[in-house]
N, C-alpha and C positions, 0 to 999 in steps of 0.2 A: 722434657724428658722427668729436672726435677721435681715440677710440681705435680706431675702423676704421681712420684716416689713418695712424695709427704704427703699426697690425698692419701693413699693407700696403707703407710702407716698410719695416719690418726684413724683411718678407718679401722684396721684391724688391731692398735691398742684401746678403740674405744671397745669392740667386739669383746679383747681377751678381759678386759675390764669389767667386763657387763659380764661374763659367763661366771667369773671370780664374783661378784655380788651373791649372782642367784647359787651359786654353791655353798656360799659366805650361809643365806637364809638354810638351805638341805644341812647342812651341818647345824647350825644352829638349832634346828627343830628336831634333829634327832635328839637333844637331849629327853625328848622327852614332854609330858604337858606340864606334869610339875615342875619341873628347875627350867621348864624355856625362862630365857632369860629373854621375854619382848621388849625392850624398850632397844637391845641390839639387833635383835631382828626388824622392828620399824626404820630402824634408821640403815640396813642391809637394805629392805626392802627401796626405801628412797634414794639409798646411792643404784639401786637395778634401774629403776624408771630415770634417774638423770643421764645414767651412760643408756638407757635405751634412747632415750631424744640426741643424741650425743654418734651414735650410731646409726641412726635415721639418719641425722645431718651428715656425716663425713661421708656416709654412702650416696645423700645427696650431688656432696659436690665431685664425688667419683665421678656420677655418671653423668654430670651434668660436663663439668670442666676436665674429668680425665680423657687421657688419650682416645680410647674410643669413642669415646662420645654419644649423647645422648638415643643416637642411629640405634646405635649396639643394642642398648637396652631397652628400648621403644617396644621393639616388636620379635623378643627373646623371650618366649615362654617358660626359660629354666629361670632367667632375671624375674617374671613373673611369679614362679612358682617357692622365690628366696625370698621376694616383699610378702607376699602368702602366708608364708612361713613364721615372719617375723609379723608380722599383724595377730595372728593366730596366738603368738606367745603372749605379744602385750595384752589380750583379749582374755587370753585364758590366769594373765597375772594379777586380772582385777580382782578376783574373787577372792585370793588369802592377802593381798593386799588392805581388802574391808576388813579381813578378819584380824590383821594384825594391829588396826589400828584400832578397831573394837576391844580385841585384848588391852591394848597401851590405854584407852578410856579406862575401863573398865579397870585396871591395876590403878591408875592415878586416885579414881574416885575408891577405892578398898583396897587397900596393901595388899590383905589376903587371898583376892582373888588370883584363883586356877584356871587357867584354859580348858574347858571341857576336851572331855577325851575324843569325843567323836570329832567335834571342831578341829582338834590340832592334827586328826588321822588328814579329814579333809583340805586341810590348806599343803601336810604335808605330799601329801599325793596330787594335786598341784601341783606344788614347785617340781617332783619330779616326771611328771607331764610336762611342764616344761625346760625343763635340763635336758630331755628325749628329744623334742620338738627343735630346739635351739642347735642338736648337735646332727640333726639334716641337712642345716644350712650350711655348713662347707661342702659337705656333698655336691649339696646342688652349687656351689662358687666353682669346684674343681670342673662337675661338668658344662657348665657354661663359656667356663673362662681355654676349654678347649673346643669350644664351640658346637660341641654336640647337641644335639636337642630330643 
């Protein structure tokens, strides 16, 4: 019982921290293309990436070593929906990450570099899509925890 509680806690802590990093990206992007703190944005994105790995690892540990066991999760379509949404967010996050890295490199080469408006808007849009999709994952978790399909 304690092992399951600790695994759940670690998973939830990783999820909340992941969402915090993504919300930080959104907040940093709100300043506008001209005043964007590219270094802080890139660091927040790196934190998001590291926490995505932690969410995956703690979730896998919970599915394999938790009370319900792998048999509960393996054939549960709502679990597959949750994982699919998580993977989709990860795939979507590639586009803004590439932009942030490109902007940081350009800023280091030319301190007067400003992010093009269209690129900034595109990155903002993708981060907002990520936030909306992540918001659906707890809904799937609630459905799954109650045995609904």
